[in-house]
All heavy atoms as a GROMACS GRO file, in nm:
protein
  629
    1MET      N    1   4.008  -3.384  14.031
    1MET     CA    2   4.047  -3.487  13.937
    1MET      C    3   4.150  -3.574  14.005
    1MET      O    4   4.248  -3.521  14.056
    1MET     CB    5   4.104  -3.419  13.808
    1MET     CG    6   4.164  -3.521  13.714
    1MET     SD    7   4.235  -3.444  13.568
    1MET     CE    8   4.098  -3.359  13.498
    2PRO      N    9   4.133  -3.706  14.007
    2PRO     CA   10   4.225  -3.791  14.066
    2PRO      C   11   4.362  -3.786  13.992
    2PRO      O   12   4.369  -3.762  13.874
    2PRO     CB   13   4.166  -3.931  14.053
    2PRO     CG   14   4.022  -3.907  14.021
    2PRO     CD   15   4.011  -3.774  13.959
    3TYR      N   16   4.467  -3.817  14.068
    3TYR     CA   17   4.598  -3.813  14.011
    3TYR      C   18   4.614  -3.914  13.898
    3TYR      O   19   4.683  -3.886  13.798
    3TYR     CB   20   4.704  -3.843  14.121
    3TYR     CG   21   4.846  -3.839  14.077
    3TYR    CD1   22   4.908  -3.713  14.060
    3TYR    CD2   23   4.918  -3.952  14.052
    3TYR    CE1   24   5.039  -3.712  14.017
    3TYR    CE2   25   5.052  -3.950  14.007
    3TYR     CZ   26   5.110  -3.828  13.993
    3TYR     OH   27   5.238  -3.820  13.953
    4ALA      N   28   4.551  -4.026  13.905
    4ALA     CA   29   4.565  -4.135  13.806
    4ALA      C   30   4.506  -4.086  13.672
    4ALA      O   31   4.561  -4.111  13.564
    4ALA     CB   32   4.489  -4.262  13.851
    5VAL      N   33   4.398  -4.009  13.670
    5VAL     CA   34   4.338  -3.955  13.550
    5VAL      C   35   4.434  -3.855  13.486
    5VAL      O   36   4.456  -3.857  13.363
    5VAL     CB   37   4.206  -3.896  13.577
    5VAL    CG1   38   4.147  -3.826  13.450
    5VAL    CG2   39   4.104  -3.995  13.629
    6LEU      N   40   4.495  -3.772  13.567
    6LEU     CA   41   4.589  -3.671  13.518
    6LEU      C   42   4.712  -3.743  13.459
    6LEU      O   43   4.761  -3.704  13.353
    6LEU     CB   44   4.632  -3.579  13.633
    6LEU     CG   45   4.716  -3.459  13.596
    6LEU    CD1   46   4.647  -3.371  13.493
    6LEU    CD2   47   4.748  -3.381  13.722
    7GLU      N   48   4.754  -3.848  13.521
    7GLU     CA   49   4.870  -3.925  13.471
    7GLU      C   50   4.838  -3.984  13.335
    7GLU      O   51   4.922  -3.988  13.248
    7GLU     CB   52   4.911  -4.028  13.574
    7GLU     CG   53   5.040  -4.097  13.543
    7GLU     CD   54   5.078  -4.191  13.648
    7GLU    OE1   55   5.014  -4.208  13.754
    7GLU    OE2   56   5.188  -4.254  13.634
    8GLN      N   57   4.716  -4.042  13.319
    8GLN     CA   58   4.678  -4.098  13.193
    8GLN      C   59   4.676  -3.993  13.079
    8GLN      O   60   4.720  -4.021  12.974
    8GLN     CB   61   4.536  -4.160  13.205
    8GLN     CG   62   4.536  -4.291  13.285
    8GLN     CD   63   4.394  -4.340  13.308
    8GLN    OE1   64   4.296  -4.269  13.281
    8GLN    NE2   65   4.382  -4.463  13.360
    9LYS      N   66   4.623  -3.876  13.109
    9LYS     CA   67   4.625  -3.767  13.015
    9LYS      C   68   4.764  -3.728  12.976
    9LYS      O   69   4.795  -3.694  12.861
    9LYS     CB   70   4.546  -3.649  13.068
    9LYS     CG   71   4.395  -3.672  13.074
    9LYS     CD   72   4.322  -3.542  13.118
    9LYS     CE   73   4.176  -3.564  13.121
    9LYS     NZ   74   4.102  -3.447  13.153
   10LEU      N   75   4.853  -3.720  13.075
   10LEU     CA   76   4.988  -3.683  13.049
   10LEU      C   77   5.059  -3.782  12.958
   10LEU      O   78   5.142  -3.746  12.873
   10LEU     CB   79   5.063  -3.668  13.177
   10LEU     CG   80   5.203  -3.604  13.173
   10LEU    CD1   81   5.196  -3.468  13.112
   10LEU    CD2   82   5.262  -3.596  13.315
   11ARG      N   83   5.026  -3.909  12.969
   11ARG     CA   84   5.080  -4.012  12.883
   11ARG      C   85   5.037  -3.993  12.738
   11ARG      O   86   5.104  -4.041  12.646
   11ARG     CB   87   5.046  -4.156  12.933
   11ARG     CG   88   5.123  -4.193  13.059
   11ARG     CD   89   5.102  -4.336  13.094
   11ARG     NE   90   5.177  -4.367  13.212
   11ARG     CZ   91   5.126  -4.430  13.317
   11ARG    NH1   92   5.002  -4.480  13.317
   11ARG    NH2   93   5.203  -4.453  13.417
   12LEU      N   94   4.923  -3.931  12.712
   12LEU     CA   95   4.876  -3.910  12.578
   12LEU      C   96   4.942  -3.788  12.509
   12LEU      O   97   4.930  -3.776  12.384
   12LEU     CB   98   4.724  -3.890  12.578
   12LEU     CG   99   4.637  -4.008  12.631
   12LEU    CD1  100   4.493  -3.972  12.644
   12LEU    CD2  101   4.657  -4.131  12.537
   13VAL      N  102   5.008  -3.705  12.586
   13VAL     CA  103   5.073  -3.587  12.526
   13VAL      C  104   5.194  -3.633  12.446
   13VAL      O  105   5.278  -3.707  12.497
   13VAL     CB  106   5.111  -3.491  12.639
   13VAL    CG1  107   5.189  -3.370  12.584
   13VAL    CG2  108   4.990  -3.447  12.716
   14PRO      N  109   5.207  -3.584  12.325
   14PRO     CA  110   5.323  -3.618  12.240
   14PRO      C  111   5.452  -3.557  12.306
   14PRO      O  112   5.448  -3.452  12.368
   14PRO     CB  113   5.297  -3.556  12.107
   14PRO     CG  114   5.162  -3.494  12.113
   14PRO     CD  115   5.110  -3.505  12.246
   15GLU      N  116   5.557  -3.627  12.286
   15GLU     CA  117   5.686  -3.584  12.345
   15GLU      C  118   5.727  -3.444  12.297
   15GLU      O  119   5.793  -3.370  12.368
   15GLU     CB  120   5.796  -3.687  12.313
   15GLU     CG  121   5.918  -3.668  12.399
   15GLU     CD  122   6.018  -3.782  12.378
   15GLU    OE1  123   5.973  -3.893  12.352
   15GLU    OE2  124   6.137  -3.756  12.393
   16SER      N  125   5.686  -3.406  12.175
   16SER     CA  126   5.724  -3.276  12.122
   16SER      C  127   5.655  -3.161  12.201
   16SER      O  128   5.694  -3.045  12.190
   16SER     CB  129   5.687  -3.271  11.973
   16SER     OG  130   5.550  -3.286  11.960
   17GLU      N  131   5.550  -3.192  12.277
   17GLU     CA  132   5.478  -3.093  12.353
   17GLU      C  133   5.514  -3.089  12.499
   17GLU      O  134   5.451  -3.013  12.579
   17GLU     CB  135   5.330  -3.117  12.339
   17GLU     CG  136   5.273  -3.107  12.201
   17GLU     CD  137   5.277  -2.967  12.143
   17GLU    OE1  138   5.260  -2.874  12.220
   17GLU    OE2  139   5.303  -2.948  12.020
   18PHE      N  140   5.611  -3.166  12.540
   18PHE     CA  141   5.646  -3.173  12.683
   18PHE      C  142   5.693  -3.034  12.733
   18PHE      O  143   5.662  -3.001  12.849
   18PHE     CB  144   5.756  -3.279  12.705
   18PHE     CG  145   5.707  -3.419  12.714
   18PHE    CD1  146   5.576  -3.452  12.698
   18PHE    CD2  147   5.800  -3.519  12.739
   18PHE    CE1  148   5.528  -3.577  12.707
   18PHE    CE2  149   5.753  -3.649  12.745
   18PHE     CZ  150   5.621  -3.682  12.731
   19ASP      N  151   5.768  -2.961  12.659
   19ASP     CA  152   5.812  -2.829  12.704
   19ASP      C  153   5.692  -2.739  12.732
   19ASP      O  154   5.692  -2.664  12.830
   19ASP     CB  155   5.909  -2.769  12.598
   19ASP     CG  156   6.044  -2.833  12.593
   19ASP    OD1  157   6.083  -2.892  12.697
   19ASP    OD2  158   6.107  -2.821  12.489
   20PHE      N  159   5.593  -2.740  12.642
   20PHE     CA  160   5.479  -2.656  12.656
   20PHE      C  161   5.401  -2.696  12.780
   20PHE      O  162   5.359  -2.611  12.857
   20PHE     CB  163   5.391  -2.669  12.532
   20PHE     CG  164   5.266  -2.587  12.538
   20PHE    CD1  165   5.271  -2.451  12.534
   20PHE    CD2  166   5.141  -2.647  12.545
   20PHE    CE1  167   5.155  -2.371  12.541
   20PHE    CE2  168   5.027  -2.576  12.553
   20PHE     CZ  169   5.032  -2.433  12.552
   21VAL      N  170   5.379  -2.823  12.800
   21VAL     CA  171   5.304  -2.873  12.919
   21VAL      C  172   5.380  -2.836  13.048
   21VAL      O  173   5.327  -2.794  13.144
   21VAL     CB  174   5.284  -3.026  12.912
   21VAL    CG1  175   5.223  -3.078  13.039
   21VAL    CG2  176   5.193  -3.061  12.797
   22SER      N  177   5.515  -2.842  13.039
   22SER     CA  178   5.596  -2.811  13.154
   22SER      C  179   5.583  -2.661  13.188
   22SER      O  180   5.573  -2.622  13.304
   22SER     CB  181   5.742  -2.837  13.131
   22SER     OG  182   5.824  -2.802  13.233
   23GLN      N  183   5.577  -2.576  13.085
   23GLN     CA  184   5.560  -2.432  13.109
   23GLN      C  185   5.428  -2.403  13.174
   23GLN      O  186   5.418  -2.319  13.262
   23GLN     CB  187   5.578  -2.357  12.977
   23GLN     CG  188   5.719  -2.353  12.923
   23GLN     CD  189   5.728  -2.290  12.790
   23GLN    OE1  190   5.628  -2.251  12.734
   23GLN    NE2  191   5.850  -2.283  12.733
   24ILE      N  192   5.324  -2.471  13.126
   24ILE     CA  193   5.192  -2.451  13.184
   24ILE      C  194   5.189  -2.491  13.331
   24ILE      O  195   5.138  -2.422  13.418
   24ILE     CB  196   5.084  -2.530  13.104
   24ILE    CG1  197   5.067  -2.467  12.966
   24ILE    CG2  198   4.952  -2.529  13.177
   24ILE    CD1  199   4.979  -2.544  12.869
   25LEU      N  200   5.250  -2.608  13.360
   25LEU     CA  201   5.255  -2.649  13.502
   25LEU      C  202   5.330  -2.552  13.590
   25LEU      O  203   5.295  -2.523  13.701
   25LEU     CB  204   5.315  -2.790  13.507
   25LEU     CG  205   5.226  -2.905  13.455
   25LEU    CD1  206   5.306  -3.030  13.447
   25LEU    CD2  207   5.102  -2.920  13.538
   26ASP      N  208   5.443  -2.503  13.533
   26ASP     CA  209   5.521  -2.400  13.609
   26ASP      C  210   5.439  -2.279  13.642
   26ASP      O  211   5.440  -2.221  13.746
   26ASP     CB  212   5.647  -2.361  13.534
   26ASP     CG  213   5.748  -2.472  13.530
   26ASP    OD1  214   5.741  -2.565  13.612
   26ASP    OD2  215   5.840  -2.466  13.441
   27PHE      N  216   5.360  -2.232  13.538
   27PHE     CA  217   5.272  -2.119  13.559
   27PHE      C  218   5.166  -2.142  13.670
   27PHE      O  219   5.148  -2.061  13.758
   27PHE     CB  220   5.205  -2.082  13.428
   27PHE     CG  221   5.100  -1.977  13.445
   27PHE    CD1  222   5.130  -1.843  13.462
   27PHE    CD2  223   4.962  -2.009  13.435
   27PHE    CE1  224   5.035  -1.748  13.483
   27PHE    CE2  225   4.864  -1.916  13.451
   27PHE     CZ  226   4.896  -1.783  13.476
   28VAL      N  227   5.104  -2.259  13.661
   28VAL     CA  228   4.998  -2.291  13.759
   28VAL      C  229   5.060  -2.299  13.897
   28VAL      O  230   5.002  -2.248  13.991
   28VAL     CB  231   4.929  -2.422  13.718
   28VAL    CG1  232   4.835  -2.468  13.830
   28VAL    CG2  233   4.848  -2.405  13.589
   29LEU      N  234   5.174  -2.367  13.908
   29LEU     CA  235   5.237  -2.378  14.038
   29LEU      C  236   5.281  -2.243  14.095
   29LEU      O  237   5.270  -2.214  14.215
   29LEU     CB  238   5.357  -2.469  14.030
   29LEU     CG  239   5.320  -2.616  14.004
   29LEU    CD1  240   5.446  -2.701  13.973
   29LEU    CD2  241   5.240  -2.679  14.118
   30SER      N  242   5.334  -2.151  14.009
   30SER     CA  243   5.378  -2.023  14.060
   30SER      C  244   5.257  -1.938  14.098
   30SER      O  245   5.264  -1.860  14.193
   30SER     CB  246   5.459  -1.952  13.955
   30SER     OG  247   5.378  -1.916  13.841
   31ARG      N  248   5.148  -1.952  14.027
   31ARG     CA  249   5.025  -1.872  14.055
   31ARG      C  250   4.971  -1.916  14.186
   31ARG      O  251   4.918  -1.832  14.268
   31ARG     CB  252   4.926  -1.890  13.944
   31ARG     CG  253   4.801  -1.803  13.960
   31ARG     CD  254   4.710  -1.824  13.851
   31ARG     NE  255   4.659  -1.963  13.859
   31ARG     CZ  256   4.562  -2.008  13.778
   31ARG    NH1  257   4.509  -1.938  13.689
   31ARG    NH2  258   4.520  -2.132  13.796
   32ASN      N  259   4.968  -2.041  14.217
   32ASN     CA  260   4.911  -2.092  14.340
   32ASN      C  261   5.007  -2.092  14.462
   32ASN      O  262   4.959  -2.114  14.572
   32ASN     CB  263   4.860  -2.236  14.319
   32ASN     CG  264   4.737  -2.236  14.230
   32ASN    OD1  265   4.664  -2.140  14.228
   32ASN    ND2  266   4.717  -2.346  14.161
   33SER      N  267   5.130  -2.060  14.442
   33SER     CA  268   5.227  -2.064  14.552
   33SER      C  269   5.228  -1.931  14.625
   33SER      O  270   5.280  -1.926  14.735
   33SER     CB  271   5.368  -2.091  14.497
   33SER     OG  272   5.412  -1.990  14.414
   34LYS      N  273   5.165  -1.826  14.573
   34LYS     CA  274   5.160  -1.696  14.641
   34LYS      C  275   5.061  -1.702  14.755
   34LYS      O  276   4.951  -1.749  14.733
   34LYS     CB  277   5.122  -1.584  14.545
   34LYS     CG  278   5.218  -1.565  14.435
   34LYS     CD  279   5.172  -1.458  14.338
   34LYS     CE  280   5.272  -1.446  14.222
   34LYS     NZ  281   5.219  -1.351  14.125
   35PRO      N  282   5.098  -1.660  14.873
   35PRO     CA  283   5.001  -1.661  14.979
   35PRO      C  284   4.888  -1.555  14.954
   35PRO      O  285   4.913  -1.452  14.898
   35PRO     CB  286   5.081  -1.618  15.101
   35PRO     CG  287   5.208  -1.563  15.052
   35PRO     CD  288   5.225  -1.614  14.912
   36GLU      N  289   4.770  -1.588  14.996
   36GLU     CA  290   4.657  -1.503  14.971
   36GLU      C  291   4.667  -1.372  15.050
   36GLU      O  292   4.618  -1.271  15.005
   36GLU     CB  293   4.524  -1.576  15.010
   36GLU     CG  294   4.491  -1.687  14.912
   36GLU     CD  295   4.361  -1.757  14.940
   36GLU    OE1  296   4.275  -1.691  15.009
   36GLU    OE2  297   4.343  -1.869  14.903
   37LYS      N  298   4.730  -1.375  15.165
   37LYS     CA  299   4.737  -1.253  15.248
   37LYS      C  300   4.820  -1.149  15.175
   37LYS      O  301   4.790  -1.032  15.178
   37LYS     CB  302   4.804  -1.286  15.377
   37LYS     CG  303   4.712  -1.360  15.472
   37LYS     CD  304   4.782  -1.386  15.605
   37LYS     CE  305   4.686  -1.461  15.698
   37LYS     NZ  306   4.752  -1.491  15.826
   38ALA      N  307   4.926  -1.190  15.105
   38ALA     CA  308   5.009  -1.094  15.032
   38ALA      C  309   4.929  -1.031  14.919
   38ALA      O  310   4.941  -0.913  14.897
   38ALA     CB  311   5.132  -1.164  14.974
   39ASN      N  312   4.849  -1.109  14.852
   39ASN     CA  313   4.763  -1.054  14.746
   39ASN      C  314   4.666  -0.952  14.802
   39ASN      O  315   4.642  -0.848  14.745
   39ASN     CB  316   4.687  -1.165  14.676
   39ASN     CG  317   4.754  -1.209  14.548
   39ASN    OD1  318   4.842  -1.143  14.498
   39ASN    ND2  319   4.714  -1.323  14.498
   40ALA      N  320   4.604  -0.983  14.912
   40ALA     CA  321   4.505  -0.899  14.974
   40ALA      C  322   4.569  -0.765  15.021
   40ALA      O  323   4.516  -0.655  15.003
   40ALA     CB  324   4.435  -0.965  15.090
   41GLU      N  325   4.688  -0.774  15.072
   41GLU     CA  326   4.762  -0.653  15.121
   41GLU      C  327   4.796  -0.565  15.004
   41GLU      O  328   4.781  -0.443  15.012
   41GLU     CB  329   4.884  -0.694  15.198
   41GLU     CG  330   4.853  -0.758  15.332
   41GLU     CD  331   4.977  -0.808  15.402
   41GLU    OE1  332   5.091  -0.792  15.344
   41GLU    OE2  333   4.966  -0.866  15.510
   42THR      N  334   4.844  -0.623  14.891
   42THR     CA  335   4.882  -0.534  14.781
   42THR      C  336   4.761  -0.472  14.716
   42THR      O  337   4.773  -0.356  14.668
   42THR     CB  338   4.958  -0.617  14.673
   42THR    OG1  339   4.883  -0.729  14.631
   42THR    CG2  340   5.090  -0.668  14.726
   43LYS      N  341   4.650  -0.536  14.712
   43LYS     CA  342   4.527  -0.474  14.656
   43LYS      C  343   4.487  -0.357  14.739
   43LYS      O  344   4.445  -0.256  14.686
   43LYS     CB  345   4.417  -0.578  14.646
   43LYS     CG  346   4.430  -0.681  14.537
   43LYS     CD  347   4.316  -0.776  14.538
   43LYS     CE  348   4.335  -0.879  14.426
   43LYS     NZ  349   4.228  -0.980  14.431
   44GLU      N  350   4.492  -0.371  14.875
   44GLU     CA  351   4.453  -0.260  14.957
   44GLU      C  352   4.554  -0.146  14.953
   44GLU      O  353   4.517  -0.031  14.961
   44GLU     CB  354   4.436  -0.308  15.106
   44GLU     CG  355   4.312  -0.393  15.124
   44GLU     CD  356   4.293  -0.431  15.267
   44GLU    OE1  357   4.350  -0.363  15.352
   44GLU    OE2  358   4.218  -0.528  15.288
   45GLU      N  359   4.682  -0.178  14.930
   45GLU     CA  360   4.778  -0.074  14.921
   45GLU      C  361   4.763   0.011  14.792
   45GLU      O  362   4.781   0.128  14.793
   45GLU     CB  363   4.922  -0.132  14.922
   45GLU     CG  364   4.965  -0.185  15.059
   45GLU     CD  365   5.099  -0.257  15.051
   45GLU    OE1  366   5.156  -0.262  14.939
   45GLU    OE2  367   5.143  -0.309  15.157
   46LYS      N  368   4.722  -0.056  14.685
   46LYS     CA  369   4.698   0.010  14.557
   46LYS      C  370   4.578   0.099  14.562
   46LYS      O  371   4.572   0.200  14.490
   46LYS     CB  372   4.685  -0.092  14.448
   46LYS     CG  373   4.815  -0.163  14.408
   46LYS     CD  374   4.792  -0.262  14.300
   46LYS     CE  375   4.918  -0.338  14.272
   46LYS     NZ  376   4.896  -0.442  14.165
   47LYS      N  377   4.482   0.062  14.638
   47LYS     CA  378   4.357   0.135  14.644
   47LYS      C  379   4.380   0.265  14.730
   47LYS      O  380   4.398   0.264  14.849
   47LYS     CB  381   4.249   0.053  14.709
   47LYS     CG  382   4.106   0.114  14.700
   47LYS     CD  383   4.004   0.019  14.759
   47LYS     CE  384   3.870   0.080  14.753
   47LYS     NZ  385   3.767  -0.012  14.806
   48ALA      N  386   4.377   0.379  14.656
   48ALA     CA  387   4.401   0.506  14.719
   48ALA      C  388   4.270   0.566  14.774
   48ALA      O  389   4.167   0.548  14.713
   48ALA     CB  390   4.464   0.605  14.624
   49ILE      N  391   4.282   0.626  14.890
   49ILE     CA  392   4.164   0.693  14.947
   49ILE      C  393   4.160   0.836  14.892
   49ILE      O  394   4.255   0.912  14.910
   49ILE     CB  395   4.170   0.692  15.099
   49ILE    CG1  396   4.175   0.550  15.152
   49ILE    CG2  397   4.054   0.768  15.159
   49ILE    CD1  398   4.200   0.537  15.300
   50ARG      N  399   4.048   0.864  14.823
   50ARG     CA  400   4.031   0.994  14.765
   50ARG      C  401   3.941   1.083  14.848
   50ARG      O  402   3.838   1.032  14.898
   50ARG     CB  403   3.980   0.980  14.627
   50ARG     CG  404   4.072   0.906  14.534
   50ARG     CD  405   4.020   0.874  14.399
   50ARG     NE  406   3.899   0.934  14.358
   50ARG     CZ  407   3.845   0.922  14.239
   50ARG    NH1  408   3.904   0.853  14.148
   50ARG    NH2  409   3.727   0.979  14.210
   51LYS      N  410   3.976   1.208  14.864
   51LYS     CA  411   3.893   1.300  14.939
   51LYS      C  412   3.854   1.414  14.847
   51LYS      O  413   3.936   1.464  14.767
   51LYS     CB  414   3.973   1.357  15.057
   51LYS     CG  415   4.011   1.256  15.164
   51LYS     CD  416   4.091   1.318  15.270
   51LYS     CE  417   4.138   1.220  15.367
   51LYS     NZ  418   4.222   1.277  15.475
   52LEU      N  419   3.728   1.461  14.860
   52LEU     CA  420   3.683   1.569  14.780
   52LEU      C  421   3.753   1.698  14.825
   52LEU      O  422   3.770   1.721  14.946
   52LEU     CB  423   3.532   1.585  14.793
   52LEU     CG  424   3.446   1.478  14.732
   52LEU    CD1  425   3.301   1.500  14.763
   52LEU    CD2  426   3.469   1.468  14.581
   53GLY      N  427   3.797   1.776  14.729
   53GLY     CA  428   3.855   1.910  14.762
   53GLY      C  429   3.997   1.901  14.804
   53GLY      O  430   4.051   2.004  14.854
   54GLN      N  431   4.066   1.798  14.778
   54GLN     CA  432   4.204   1.791  14.825
   54GLN      C  433   4.300   1.873  14.741
   54GLN      O  434   4.408   1.906  14.783
   54GLN     CB  435   4.254   1.645  14.829
   54GLN     CG  436   4.270   1.574  14.697
   54GLN     CD  437   4.307   1.426  14.714
   54GLN    OE1  438   4.308   1.377  14.822
   54GLN    NE2  439   4.340   1.362  14.601
   55TRP      N  440   4.256   1.914  14.620
   55TRP     CA  441   4.338   2.000  14.534
   55TRP      C  442   4.289   2.149  14.539
   55TRP      O  443   4.341   2.234  14.468
   55TRP     CB  444   4.332   1.952  14.390
   55TRP     CG  445   4.412   1.832  14.366
   55TRP    CD1  446   4.374   1.702  14.375
   55TRP    CD2  447   4.552   1.827  14.342
   55TRP    NE1  448   4.475   1.618  14.352
   55TRP    CE2  449   4.590   1.690  14.331
   55TRP    CE3  450   4.653   1.922  14.321
   55TRP    CZ2  451   4.716   1.650  14.301
   55TRP    CZ3  452   4.781   1.880  14.290
   55TRP    CH2  453   4.813   1.749  14.286
   56LYS      N  454   4.197   2.179  14.628
   56LYS     CA  455   4.144   2.312  14.637
   56LYS      C  456   4.257   2.412  14.670
   56LYS      O  457   4.333   2.392  14.762
   56LYS     CB  458   4.035   2.320  14.743
   56LYS     CG  459   3.963   2.449  14.752
   56LYS     CD  460   3.851   2.448  14.847
   56LYS     CE  461   3.772   2.574  14.840
   56LYS     NZ  462   3.652   2.570  14.928
   57GLY      N  463   4.262   2.520  14.588
   57GLY     CA  464   4.362   2.623  14.614
   57GLY      C  465   4.494   2.592  14.546
   57GLY      O  466   4.581   2.678  14.541
   58GLN      N  467   4.512   2.472  14.486
   58GLN     CA  468   4.638   2.438  14.427
   58GLN      C  469   4.629   2.440  14.270
   58GLN      O  470   4.733   2.436  14.208
   58GLN     CB  471   4.680   2.296  14.472
   58GLN     CG  472   4.707   2.292  14.618
   58GLN     CD  473   4.757   2.154  14.664
   58GLN    OE1  474   4.803   2.078  14.585
   58GLN    NE2  475   4.729   2.123  14.794
   59VAL      N  476   4.510   2.444  14.218
   59VAL     CA  477   4.490   2.447  14.076
   59VAL      C  478   4.406   2.572  14.042
   59VAL      O  479   4.316   2.606  14.109
   59VAL     CB  480   4.413   2.318  14.034
   59VAL    CG1  481   4.386   2.319  13.882
   59VAL    CG2  482   4.486   2.197  14.073
   60TRP      N  483   4.451   2.640  13.928
   60TRP     CA  484   4.376   2.760  13.893
   60TRP      C  485   4.365   2.756  13.744
   60TRP      O  486   4.437   2.690  13.671
   60TRP     CB  487   4.449   2.887  13.936
   60TRP     CG  488   4.583   2.902  13.875
   60TRP    CD1  489   4.696   2.854  13.919
   60TRP    CD2  490   4.613   2.976  13.754
   60TRP    NE1  491   4.802   2.889  13.836
   60TRP    CE2  492   4.753   2.964  13.734
   60TRP    CE3  493   4.535   3.045  13.668
   60TRP    CZ2  494   4.814   3.019  13.627
   60TRP    CZ3  495   4.599   3.103  13.561
   60TRP    CH2  496   4.739   3.092  13.540
   61MET      N  497   4.268   2.838  13.688
   61MET     CA  498   4.245   2.848  13.546
   61MET      C  499   4.238   2.993  13.513
   61MET      O  500   4.174   3.068  13.582
   61MET     CB  501   4.114   2.776  13.512
   61MET     CG  502   4.094   2.762  13.362
   61MET     SD  503   3.948   2.673  13.317
   61MET     CE  504   3.985   2.517  13.388
   62ALA      N  505   4.296   3.032  13.401
   62ALA     CA  506   4.299   3.177  13.361
   62ALA      C  507   4.154   3.223  13.330
   62ALA      O  508   4.073   3.144  13.286
   62ALA     CB  509   4.389   3.195  13.240
   63ASP      N  510   4.132   3.348  13.356
   63ASP     CA  511   4.002   3.406  13.331
   63ASP      C  512   3.963   3.399  13.183
   63ASP      O  513   3.845   3.384  13.148
   63ASP     CB  514   3.995   3.548  13.385
   63ASP     CG  515   4.003   3.555  13.537
   63ASP    OD1  516   3.967   3.455  13.601
   63ASP    OD2  517   4.047   3.660  13.586
   64ASP      N  518   4.059   3.412  13.096
   64ASP     CA  519   4.033   3.414  12.953
   64ASP      C  520   4.056   3.278  12.887
   64ASP      O  521   4.089   3.263  12.769
   64ASP     CB  522   4.118   3.519  12.884
   64ASP     CG  523   4.268   3.494  12.895
   64ASP    OD1  524   4.306   3.408  12.981
   64ASP    OD2  525   4.344   3.553  12.827
   65PHE      N  526   4.036   3.173  12.966
   65PHE     CA  527   4.065   3.032  12.920
   65PHE      C  528   3.986   2.999  12.789
   65PHE      O  529   4.037   2.941  12.697
   65PHE     CB  530   4.033   2.933  13.025
   65PHE     CG  531   4.049   2.791  12.986
   65PHE    CD1  532   4.179   2.735  12.979
   65PHE    CD2  533   3.944   2.713  12.955
   65PHE    CE1  534   4.194   2.604  12.944
   65PHE    CE2  535   3.956   2.578  12.914
   65PHE     CZ  536   4.083   2.524  12.909
   66ASP      N  537   3.859   3.041  12.786
   66ASP     CA  538   3.771   3.004  12.674
   66ASP      C  539   3.789   3.092  12.552
   66ASP      O  540   3.734   3.064  12.445
   66ASP     CB  541   3.625   3.006  12.719
   66ASP     CG  542   3.590   2.895  12.813
   66ASP    OD1  543   3.653   2.789  12.800
   66ASP    OD2  544   3.503   2.912  12.898
   67GLU      N  545   3.864   3.199  12.564
   67GLU     CA  546   3.883   3.290  12.452
   67GLU      C  547   3.985   3.234  12.349
   67GLU      O  548   4.086   3.171  12.393
   67GLU     CB  549   3.931   3.427  12.501
   67GLU     CG  550   3.823   3.499  12.580
   67GLU     CD  551   3.875   3.633  12.627
   67GLU    OE1  552   3.968   3.688  12.574
   67GLU    OE2  553   3.813   3.685  12.728
   68THR      N  554   3.965   3.263  12.224
   68THR     CA  555   4.057   3.214  12.120
   68THR      C  556   4.185   3.302  12.119
   68THR      O  557   4.170   3.424  12.114
   68THR     CB  558   3.989   3.218  11.983
   68THR    OG1  559   3.867   3.144  11.989
   68THR    CG2  560   4.075   3.160  11.873
   69PRO      N  561   4.299   3.243  12.119
   69PRO     CA  562   4.428   3.322  12.112
   69PRO      C  563   4.433   3.401  11.979
   69PRO      O  564   4.378   3.355  11.877
   69PRO     CB  565   4.536   3.220  12.124
   69PRO     CG  566   4.473   3.101  12.183
   69PRO     CD  567   4.332   3.104  12.141
   70GLU      N  568   4.500   3.511  11.981
   70GLU     CA  569   4.512   3.595  11.863
   70GLU      C  570   4.571   3.516  11.746
   70GLU      O  571   4.526   3.536  11.631
   70GLU     CB  572   4.604   3.715  11.896
   70GLU     CG  573   4.543   3.817  11.986
   70GLU     CD  574   4.424   3.890  11.922
   70GLU    OE1  575   4.428   3.916  11.804
   70GLU    OE2  576   4.332   3.920  12.002
   71CYS      N  577   4.672   3.431  11.765
   71CYS     CA  578   4.734   3.362  11.658
   71CYS      C  579   4.638   3.259  11.592
   71CYS      O  580   4.670   3.220  11.475
   71CYS     CB  581   4.863   3.295  11.704
   71CYS     SG  582   4.838   3.177  11.838
   72PHE      N  583   4.531   3.219  11.648
   72PHE     CA  584   4.442   3.123  11.592
   72PHE      C  585   4.311   3.187  11.534
   72PHE      O  586   4.228   3.115  11.478
   72PHE     CB  587   4.399   3.021  11.692
   72PHE     CG  588   4.512   2.925  11.730
   72PHE    CD1  589   4.571   2.929  11.852
   72PHE    CD2  590   4.562   2.832  11.636
   72PHE    CE1  591   4.675   2.841  11.887
   72PHE    CE2  592   4.662   2.747  11.670
   72PHE     CZ  593   4.720   2.747  11.795
   73LYS      N  594   4.294   3.316  11.548
   73LYS     CA  595   4.172   3.377  11.503
   73LYS      C  596   4.150   3.366  11.357
   73LYS      O  597   4.041   3.367  11.304
   73LYS     CB  598   4.165   3.523  11.552
   73LYS     CG  599   4.141   3.536  11.700
   73LYS     CD  600   4.099   3.671  11.739
   73LYS     CE  601   4.072   3.666  11.892
   73LYS     NZ  602   4.022   3.792  11.943
   74ASP      N  603   4.257   3.357  11.272
   74ASP     CA  604   4.248   3.341  11.133
   74ASP      C  605   4.191   3.207  11.092
   74ASP      O  606   4.123   3.193  10.986
   74ASP     CB  607   4.385   3.358  11.062
   74ASP     CG  608   4.440   3.496  11.076
   74ASP    OD1  609   4.355   3.589  11.100
   74ASP    OD2  610   4.560   3.516  11.073
   75TYR      N  611   4.205   3.107  11.178
   75TYR     CA  612   4.157   2.972  11.148
   75TYR      C  613   4.018   2.941  11.194
   75TYR      O  614   3.956   2.844  11.157
   75TYR     CB  615   4.252   2.867  11.210
   75TYR     CG  616   4.395   2.881  11.162
   75TYR    CD1  617   4.494   2.940  11.244
   75TYR    CD2  618   4.433   2.844  11.038
   75TYR    CE1  619   4.625   2.952  11.203
   75TYR    CE2  620   4.564   2.854  10.991
   75TYR     CZ  621   4.658   2.909  11.076
   75TYR     OH  622   4.785   2.920  11.035
   76VAL      N  623   3.962   3.028  11.276
   76VAL     CA  624   3.829   3.003  11.330
   76VAL      C  625   3.722   3.063  11.246
   76VAL      O  626   3.724   3.163  11.193
   76VAL     CB  627   3.818   3.055  11.476
   76VAL    CG1  628   3.684   3.028  11.533
   76VAL    CG2  629   3.923   2.987  11.562
   0.00000   0.00000   0.00000
């Protein structure tokens, strides 16, 4: 969009909405000011590499896990 068209649209905005338009422009400028490399690096840092069996031997479950505890037998 040419700058002249944007300027014409801005002239049509009521003065009471200037603060709102300014906030939108600030948002757009801040969103586009971040370098793309920084975004790509943070996405890769967040992505964790998962391996099968990494918790093996660290987690256990009781043999009677599926049995109802004595205190709940009246309710079952």
